[in-house]
N, C-alpha and C positions, 0 to 999 in steps of 0.2 A: 556210341554211335555205330550202327550196323553198316555193313558193306552193301553196295548196290549189286544188281545183277551182273553188271559188266565186271566189277572187281572180283566177284565170285567165279565168273567164267575164266578169267585170266589166271586166277590162283589155281584152279583145277586143271588148266591146260597150259603147261609150261611152254610147249612148242609154239602155241598161238601167242603167248605173252612175249616170247623172244622175237617172233616175227613182227609184232606190233611195236615193240620198243625200237627195233631196227628201222622200221618205216618212220616212226616219229622222229628219231635222231636225224634221219636224212631230210625230213621236211623242215626241221628246226634250222638246218643249215641253208635253206633256200632264202631268197629275198623276201618272199611272202611271209615265211615263218619268222624271219628277223623283224620285219615291220610290225607284226602282231605282238611279238614279245616286247619290243621297245615301247610300243604304245601302252601295253599293259603295265609295264614297270613304271613308266612316267605317271600314269594315272594313280598307281598305288602310292607313289611318292607324294603326289599332290594331295591325296586324301589322308596322308599320314599313317598308312598302314603297312608300308614297305618295311619288312624285316623286324617288326615289333612282336611277332608271334601272338597276335590277338585272335587268330582263328578266323579273321574276316578277309574278304577279297574285294577288290574293286570290280564293280559290275562293268563288263566290257561291251556296253551297248553303243558307245561312241568314243571318239578320240579324246574329247575334251570334257564331256560330262560323264558323271558316274556316281554311284553310291556304294556304300559298303554293305555287303551281305554275305551270308554263308557261301562258301565255295560250291557246295553241292547244289544249292538253288541257282547260283549264277551259271554253272556249267551245264545244267540240264536244259537251259533255254535254247531254242533253235537259233542258228546264226545265219539266216538267209540273207540279211541285209547288212553285213559287216561293212564298215566304211574305213577300214585300215589300209586298203590297197591304194 
């Protein structure tokens, strides 16, 4: 499986990668980041894919409904109407 444009960019630009990881770590500690992470983990457990290394991810389209799909397909979808907040 090949890398996407974003992965290639951050691999070639270590300073940008360091800055992005720092920003992401700060966001993950906020209430909004926590709510999103908790909802995603709950959905993964409900669909039976949490921690089983099957290479699938729960689609994060809503809190209660979801489906299993490849992470690359799931994460490239726009998130304009997230209902986690």
